[in-house]
VOMAR-44095 format. One line per field, with one value per residue (C-alpha): residue number from 1; chain; x, y, z; residue in three letters. Coordinates in pm, 1 decimal, decimal comma, m for minus. Each point is the difference from the previous one (the first is absolute). Example, Ala and Ser with C-alpha at 12.3 -4.5 7.8 and 13.67 -1.06 7.14 Angstrom:
<atoms>
resi 1	2
chain A	A
east 1230,0	137,0
north m450,0	344,0
up 780,0	m66,0
resn ALA	SER
</atoms>
This chain:
<atoms>
resi 1	2	3	4	5	6	7	8	9	10	11	12	13	14	15	16	17	18	19	20	21	22	23	24	25	26	27	28	29	30	31	32	33	34	35	36	37	38	39	40	41	42	43	44	45	46	47	48	49	50	51	52	53	54	55	56	57	58	59	60	61	62	63	64	65	66	67	68	69	70	71	72	73
chain A	A	A	A	A	A	A	A	A	A	A	A	A	A	A	A	A	A	A	A	A	A	A	A	A	A	A	A	A	A	A	A	A	A	A	A	A	A	A	A	A	A	A	A	A	A	A	A	A	A	A	A	A	A	A	A	A	A	A	A	A	A	A	A	A	A	A	A	A	A	A	A	A
east 3719,2	m39,6	210,1	127,4	m182,0	m317,7	m57,6	m209,0	53,3	44,7	67,7	316,3	138,8	335,9	240,0	5,6	191,5	188,9	m9,2	184,1	336,6	323,3	49,8	m347,8	m6,5	336,1	m162,1	m311,4	142,2	262,5	m256,6	m158,8	m226,5	38,0	m168,7	m170,2	m33,2	m274,7	m130,8	m246,1	m201,4	29,6	m154,6	m6,3	6,2	m317,9	69,5	178,1	334,6	227,0	m125,7	189,7	m11,5	183,7	275,2	243,8	m77,9	m10,0	m188,9	69,4	m115,5	m62,4	m58,7	m275,6	209,7	212,4	m283,3	m113,6	291,9	m81,0	m214,5	m149,8	m264,0
north m4335,3	m247,1	m228,7	12,3	m325,2	161,7	256,1	m75,3	m77,4	346,0	216,2	197,7	m12,3	201,9	m224,4	170,5	m283,1	m326,0	m217,8	m302,3	m159,7	214,0	m269,6	31,5	410,9	m24,0	m235,8	220,3	267,3	m103,5	m103,4	416,0	m35,5	293,2	258,1	265,6	m234,9	m23,0	m351,7	m136,5	m308,9	m157,1	m394,4	m235,5	m391,7	m180,9	m95,8	297,8	m72,7	150,0	359,7	189,8	359,9	329,6	191,2	248,7	m135,9	m302,1	m327,9	m204,0	m326,3	m0,4	m278,0	79,0	m91,0	297,0	232,5	m54,0	185,0	296,8	275,8	213,8	308,5
up 10716,1	m279,1	m151,5	m335,5	m4,8	57,1	m327,7	m277,8	m343,6	m201,3	371,8	m43,9	388,9	169,9	241,9	313,7	214,6	m64,1	298,2	35,3	130,9	m185,9	m286,5	m131,1	11,8	m221,0	m246,4	m34,7	m60,1	m216,7	m141,5	m95,8	298,1	194,2	245,9	m181,5	m334,9	m212,3	m51,7	m277,1	35,0	m270,9	59,7	257,6	m28,9	67,7	310,8	76,4	m2,5	m166,2	m102,2	m308,8	84,7	m216,1	176,5	m157,6	m329,6	m40,4	113,3	351,8	135,7	397,6	182,6	283,5	273,1	m121,6	m62,5	332,6	105,1	m190,8	211,6	m294,6	m3,6
resn MET	ARG	GLN	LEU	SER	GLN	ALA	SER	ILE	GLY	GLU	THR	VAL	THR	VAL	SER	LYS	ILE	ASP	GLY	GLU	LYS	GLY	LEU	LYS	ARG	ARG	ILE	MET	ASP	MET	GLY	ILE	THR	LYS	GLY	VAL	GLU	VAL	TYR	ILE	ARG	LYS	VAL	ALA	PRO	LEU	GLY	ASP	PRO	MET	GLU	VAL	LYS	VAL	ARG	GLY	TYR	GLU	LEU	SER	ILE	ARG	LYS	ALA	ASP	ALA	GLU	LYS	ILE	GLU	ILE	LEU
</atoms>
């Protein structure tokens, strides 16, 4: 499985699983990133952290460490 942090700019991916401890999973899901949702990769900062994605019609910046906990298809 690939992680969200490995997706390329301009790619649209589907979330298959969220790993991590309970608090982290809750925070990610509160941002609208849940299993089955499509995520579009808009930009990645020069050093790879953070990355900007579009999910559920809004733009969101997510840290690379958090993106590594999100498995994608």
